[in-house]
N, C-alpha and C positions, 0 to 999 in steps of 0.2 A: 834928338830924343835918345835917351838911353835905354836900351833893352837889357833886362837882367835875365840871366839863364840859371837854371838849377844845375850847378856843377856836381851835385851828389849823384847824378844818374848816368854818368859816362866816364870813361877813361880813355886816354890816347896815349899809345906807346909806339916807339919805333926803334929800329935797329939797323945799323949799317951792315951790308953783306958785300963781301969783296967778289962779286961776280956781275956779269952783265945783267941789266934789269929785265930783258926779255926772257932770259933763262929762268930767273926767279919767277916771273909771271907765269911762265909755262908750267912750272911745278906747282905753284900755288893754285892756279886756276883749275886744276883736276881734283874734284872732290874725293877721288880714291886715294889721294895722298894725304888727306887729313889725319888718318890714323898714324902716319909716319912722324908727324911733328905736334900733334895735339893730344892731350890726355882725355878729351871728352868724347871723341867719335870712334866708333868701330862699326863694322859691318855696313859699309857704305854701299847704297844700291842707287838706282837711277834718280829717284826722287825721295829717298828716305835714308835714314841712318839710325844706328843705335847710340844713344847718348848715355854716357856714364855720369851719374849725378850722385850727391851724398846720400840720396835715398835709394839708390840702386840704378839699374839699367832701364831706359824707356826708349820706345821706338818714336821717332819724330820725323815729320815731313821736313825734307831739306832742299831748298832751291838755291842754286848757286848762279848768281848773276855776274857775268864777266864782260869786260871791254878791253879787247886787245889794244885798241888805240890809246886809251888812257891808262892802261894796265891796272884796272881796278877789278877786285874780286869781292863780291858782297854775298853774305849768306842770310837767307830768311829761313828761320826755323819755326815749324808749327808744332807745338806741344800737344799731347794727347787731349788736353782740356780746350784746345782751340786757341789758346794765347800764343802770341807771336814774339820770337826773339829775333834780334837783328844783330849783325856784325859787319862792318865795312873796312875794306882795306885798299891799299894802293902801293905799288912799287913805283918809286920815283928815281930817276937818273941822278946820279952824283958823280959826274965825270965818267970814268970807266967802270964805276961801281954803282951800287944802289942803296936806297934807303927803303925799307919796308915799314910802312906805317899802319897801325891797326886802331880802329875806333871800336871800343867795347862798350856797348850799351848795357845798363843794368838788366838782369834777367827778368823775365815776366813773372815776378812774385808780388804778393801784397806790399803796398807802399812802405809799411813799417819794416819789411825785411830787406828792402832794396840796399840800403848802405852796407849791411853785414854781407849780404850776398856778393855785391859788387866789390867790396874790399878783398874777399877771398878770391874772387875771379881775377883781380888785378895781379895778385901774386902768382896765379897759375899762368896767366898770359905772359908775364915776364920771363918765366921759366920756359914756356913754349917757344917764344921767340929766340931765345938762346939755343934751344934745341934745334930750331929751324936753321939758324945760321950755321951752327956746327955741322948738321946734316948735309946742307948744300955745299959748304966750303970743303968739306972733306970727301965728298963723293966724286 
């Protein structure tokens, strides 16, 4: 039986980072580091953050779910209207180095806006991953 998936509602990107996986995981798993490598987040608190959007700044709920054993870091973002955004990531061993992979789901917007919103976010994510690599490898 073949299952078809809607490939228009997610994007998967990865980047090689020339550091030990545990070092990378330790950095990424701390929500307070998000503003150092992402464009979207500022003012991180225990369970919330300020998110920069094309429409301005909004305060969101931010839950960070981590697993040191599998080196996964997932984020659940609760928007002011109650809609939920999700992002999933993993640091994988690649010899003495690592691969950081990131699953970007379409933002919680009306269905007719998903493709445009996701297309824009794909470009932003690619730049953020480069920024993360540079930040970690040069610090």
